[in-house]
C-alpha positions in Angstrom: 42.6 16.8 5.8 41.7 19.8 8.0 44.2 22.3 9.4 44.0 20.9 12.5 44.7 17.3 11.4 47.7 18.6 9.4 49.0 20.5 12.4 48.6 17.4 14.6 50.8 15.2 12.1 53.5 18.0 12.4 53.4 17.9 16.1 53.9 14.3 16.2 56.7 14.6 13.9 58.7 17.1 15.8 61.2 15.1 18.1 63.8 17.3 19.8 63.8 15.9 23.5 62.6 12.3 22.7 65.7 10.0 22.9 67.8 11.9 25.6 68.9 9.4 27.9 68.7 11.7 31.0 64.8 11.8 30.9 61.9 9.7 30.5 60.1 9.4 27.1 57.0 11.0 28.6 59.3 14.1 30.0 60.7 14.3 26.7 57.5 14.5 24.9 56.0 16.9 27.2 59.2 19.1 26.6 58.8 18.9 22.9 55.2 20.0 23.3 56.3 22.9 25.4 59.0 23.8 22.8 56.1 24.0 20.0 53.8 25.7 22.2 56.3 28.5 23.0 57.4 28.8 19.0 53.6 28.6 18.1 52.8 31.5 20.7 55.8 33.7 19.5 54.8 33.4 16.0 51.2 34.3 16.7 52.1 37.4 18.5 54.4 38.7 15.9 52.1 38.0 13.1 49.1 39.6 15.1 51.1 42.5 15.8 52.2 43.0 12.3 48.6 42.4 10.5 47.3 44.9 13.3 49.9 47.4 12.7 50.9 47.5 9.1 47.8 46.0 7.3 45.1 47.4 9.3 43.4 44.4 10.6 41.2 45.2 13.5 41.8 43.5 16.9 38.1 42.2 16.5 39.0 40.2 13.5 42.5 39.1 14.9 40.6 37.9 18.1 37.9 36.1 16.2 40.6 34.3 14.1 42.4 33.1 17.4 39.1 32.6 19.1 39.8 35.1 22.1 38.2 38.4 22.9 39.2 41.6 21.5 40.4 42.8 24.6 42.6 39.7 25.0 44.1 40.1 21.8 45.1 43.5 22.3 46.4 42.9 25.8 48.4 39.9 24.2 49.7 41.3 21.2 49.5 45.1 21.1 53.1 45.6 22.2 
């Protein structure tokens, strides 16, 4: 199983809003995905900053791992 496939399994297992009687299932699923997105973006930001600051990993290497430009990596994560 690839990393992407394994991640998708976890995405489909996460259900926080689904079942809430105040919203449709479609809205609940979108809110669940948004919560996951926010959590992942937060964790990527922390980890990218830490490896650049404390482990000396270059922004080019971080950018390559995240499939973004080095300028974008620095702009997003170099607090």
